[in-house]
C-alpha positions in Angstrom: -55.7 24.7 -39.5 -53.2 27.6 -38.7 -54.1 27.5 -35.1 -54.0 23.6 -34.9 -50.3 23.9 -36.4 -49.3 26.4 -33.9 -50.5 24.2 -31.0 -48.7 21.2 -32.2 -45.6 23.2 -32.7 -46.0 24.9 -29.1 -46.2 21.4 -27.6 -43.0 20.1 -29.3 -40.4 21.6 -27.0 -42.5 20.3 -24.0 -42.4 16.9 -25.4 -38.6 16.9 -26.0 -38.1 18.3 -22.5 -40.2 15.4 -21.1 -38.3 13.0 -23.0 -34.9 14.2 -21.9 -36.2 14.3 -18.2 -37.4 10.7 -18.6 -34.0 9.6 -20.1 -32.0 11.5 -17.5 -34.0 9.8 -14.7 -33.3 6.2 -16.1 -29.5 6.9 -15.8 -27.5 6.0 -12.5 -26.8 8.9 -10.1 -23.4 10.2 -10.4 -20.8 9.0 -8.0 -19.6 11.3 -5.2 -15.9 11.3 -4.7 -16.1 9.0 -1.6 -18.1 6.4 -3.7 -15.7 6.6 -6.5 -12.8 6.0 -4.0 -14.3 3.1 -2.3 -15.3 1.6 -5.8 -11.7 2.1 -7.0 -10.1 0.5 -3.9 -12.5 -2.4 -4.1 -11.5 -3.0 -7.9 -7.9 -2.9 -6.9 -8.7 -5.7 -4.1 -10.0 -7.8 -6.8 -7.3 -7.3 -9.1 -4.9 -8.3 -6.7 -6.5 -11.6 -5.9 -9.8 -11.1 -4.0 -10.5 -13.9 -1.6 -7.0 -15.2 -2.3 -5.3 -12.0 -1.3 -7.4 -11.7 1.8 -6.5 -15.3 2.8 -2.9 -14.7 2.4 -1.3 -15.8 5.9 2.5 -15.3 5.1 4.7 -14.3 2.4 8.6 -14.9 1.5 10.2 -12.5 -0.9 13.6 -13.4 -2.3 15.9 -11.3 -4.2 18.4 -8.3 -4.2 17.9 -5.3 -1.9 19.8 -1.8 -2.7 20.2 1.0 -0.2 21.1 4.6 -1.5 22.4 7.7 0.1 22.1 10.9 -2.0 21.2 8.9 -5.1 24.5 7.0 -4.8 24.4 3.2 -3.8 25.4 2.6 -0.5 24.6 -1.1 0.2 23.6 -4.2 -1.8 22.6 -7.5 -0.3 20.9 -10.9 -1.0 17.8 -10.6 0.8 14.9 -12.5 2.0 11.9 -10.8 3.7 9.5 -13.1 5.7 5.9 -11.5 6.6 3.3 -13.0 8.6 -0.1 -11.4 9.2 -1.7 -11.4 12.7 -5.3 -10.7 13.7 -5.9 -7.1 12.9 -6.1 -4.7 15.7 -7.2 -1.2 14.8 -4.3 1.5 14.8 -1.6 -1.3 15.3 0.7 -3.0 12.8 -0.7 -6.4 13.0 2.1 -8.2 11.1 5.5 -9.9 12.1 8.3 -9.1 9.7 12.1 -10.3 9.4 14.4 -9.0 6.8 17.3 -11.5 6.5 20.5 -10.6 4.4 23.3 -12.4 2.9 23.3 -16.0 1.3 23.6 -17.7 4.9 20.8 -15.2 6.3 23.3 -14.4 8.9 22.3 -10.8 9.5 18.9 -9.2 9.4 16.2 -7.0 11.3 13.2 -8.3 13.0 10.0 -6.6 13.8 7.3 -8.1 16.0 4.4 -6.8 18.3 6.7 -6.5 21.3 9.7 -4.5 19.7 12.3 -4.5 16.9 16.0 -5.6 16.7 19.0 -5.7 14.4 20.4 -9.3 14.3 24.1 -10.2 13.8 26.6 -12.9 15.0 27.2 -10.8 18.3 23.5 -10.7 19.2 20.3 -8.7 19.0 20.4 -5.0 19.4 17.2 -2.9 19.7 16.6 -0.6 16.8 16.6 3.3 17.5 13.1 4.6 18.3 12.7 6.6 15.1 13.5 3.6 12.8 10.8 1.6 14.6 8.2 4.2 14.5 8.9 4.9 10.8 8.3 1.0 10.2 5.0 1.2 12.2 3.7 4.2 10.4 4.9 3.0 7.1 3.1 -0.4 7.7 0.0 1.1 8.7 -0.1 3.5 5.7 1.2 0.8 3.1 -1.6 0.3 0.6 -1.1 -3.5 0.5 -1.6 -3.6 4.2 -4.7 -1.5 4.1 -6.4 -3.6 1.6 -5.4 -6.8 3.6 -5.8 -5.7 7.1 -7.7 -2.4 7.6 -10.7 -2.3 5.1 -13.1 -3.1 7.9 -11.5 -0.8 10.3 -13.9 2.1 11.8 -13.2 5.4 10.3 -11.4 4.3 7.2 -12.1 6.8 4.5 -11.5 6.6 0.7 -11.9 9.6 -1.3 -11.2 9.9 -5.3 -8.9 12.8 -6.4 -9.9 11.9 -10.0 -8.2 10.5 -13.0 -4.8 11.7 -14.3 -1.7 10.4 -16.2 1.4 9.2 -14.3 4.6 8.6 -16.3 2.2 8.2 -19.4 0.1 5.7 -17.5 -3.7 6.4 -17.0 -4.4 6.3 -13.2 -7.1 6.9 -10.5 -5.8 8.6 -7.6 -7.3 8.1 -4.0 -6.7 9.4 -0.7 -7.0 6.8 1.9 -7.3 8.3 5.6 -7.9 6.5 8.8 -9.6 7.3 12.1 -6.5 9.1 13.3 -6.3 11.3 10.3 -3.2 9.6 8.7 -3.4 9.7 4.8 -1.6 7.8 2.2 -2.4 8.8 -1.5 -2.3 5.8 -3.8 -2.1 5.9 -7.6 -4.2 2.9 -9.2 -3.6 1.7 -12.9 -6.6 2.3 -14.9 -5.7 -0.5 -17.2 -4.9 -3.2 -14.5 -6.5 -1.8 -11.4 -3.4 -2.5 -9.4 -1.6 0.2 -7.3 1.6 1.6 -8.9 2.6 4.6 -6.6 1.8 5.7 -3.1 2.7 9.0 -1.5 2.7 9.9 2.3 4.1 12.7 4.3 5.8 12.2 7.8 6.8 14.8 10.4 10.7 15.5 10.5 11.3 16.2 14.3 14.8 17.5 13.5 13.8 20.0 10.8 10.4 20.7 12.1 9.0 20.1 8.7 7.6 17.2 6.7 9.5 14.4 4.8 7.8 13.3 1.5 7.9 9.5 1.0 7.2 7.9 -2.3 7.0 4.1 -3.0 6.8 2.7 -6.7 5.4 -0.7 -7.4 6.0 -2.7 -10.7 6.7 -6.1 -12.2 3.9 -7.8 -10.5 3.9 -11.5 -10.3 1.0 -13.8 -9.8 1.6 -16.4 -7.0 -1.2 -18.7 -5.7 -3.7 -16.5 -7.2 -2.3 -13.4 -5.6 -0.8 -10.5 -7.6 2.5 -9.0 -5.8 5.0 -6.3 -7.1 8.2 -7.9 -7.6 9.9 -4.6 -7.7 9.4 -2.0 -5.0 11.4 1.5 -5.1 11.1 4.0 -2.2 12.3 7.7 -2.5 12.3 10.3 0.4 11.9 14.0 -0.7 12.8 12.9 -4.3 16.0 10.9 -3.6 16.0 7.3 -4.0 16.9 5.4 -0.6 15.7 1.9 -1.1 14.9 -0.8 -3.8 13.9 -4.3 -3.6 13.8 -6.6 -6.7 12.3 -9.9 -5.8 13.3 -13.1 -8.0 11.0 -15.3 -6.2 7.7 -14.6 -4.3 6.2 -17.3 -2.1 2.7 -17.5 -0.5 1.4 -19.2 2.5 4.6 -21.2 3.5 3.1 -21.8 7.1 6.1 -19.7 8.7 6.8 -20.8 12.3 6.9 -18.5 15.4 10.6 -19.0 15.9 11.3 -17.3 12.7 9.6 -14.1 14.4 11.1 -14.2 17.9 14.4 -14.1 19.3 16.0 -17.2 20.2 16.3 -17.6 24.1 20.1 -18.0 23.9 20.8 -15.1 21.6 22.8 -12.4 23.6 20.7 -9.0 24.0 22.9 -6.2 23.2 22.4 -2.5 24.7 20.7 0.0 22.4 23.0 2.0 20.2 23.7 5.5 21.6 
């Protein structure tokens, strides 16, 4: 009898170990950082509207734009930003954008696939190369542009940096890197799944170091099934440089080509020296 009890007792740990092993085998395998990053990005895409977001062809944002210099307000204007998406081309900003200012939209900036100009009543003046390059780089690494235009691009990588708190908000942080090694770090709300912040570094050729650019997204509005931030604030090296507060956001307005091209009769001015 004593031997039988000892035998049953000796078998008990093995039974527990076997049960534990079977339970562990029934659980899903832990996500890798790449799998988690990709999942978070896909959840964000669905939160932004999923198919409705991907089907967005153009957009009009109307409101007030503010520019800052050394944290002091240096410019304020009524602004209207027109955006139209083009067929994606890997490594190139496949969209046209026009930023019009003032109530009569008499001044503005135009970016398209052939160039970029500042437009006034005098005519169109080509923008300086650095400003154009910053727009192109900023477009390619903008989280909304990536989700709309670049998800299927070869070489795109999504790497989770884990969960954290940002401004008392629980977030998931993901590094998104393209085939050329350009990275943007995006903070996604764990509650809404929407982007709330993005960070990128850009080389400063004058000082031979890097500028750190931060963009914050807030006050999302749902339009035609698409969630879009009505408040966008941009900082460089910790100093606020730009803010756009949209009063209205319109989706799929069938914007025409002439909005994104220079009129044939508009005077072409020399580039600024």
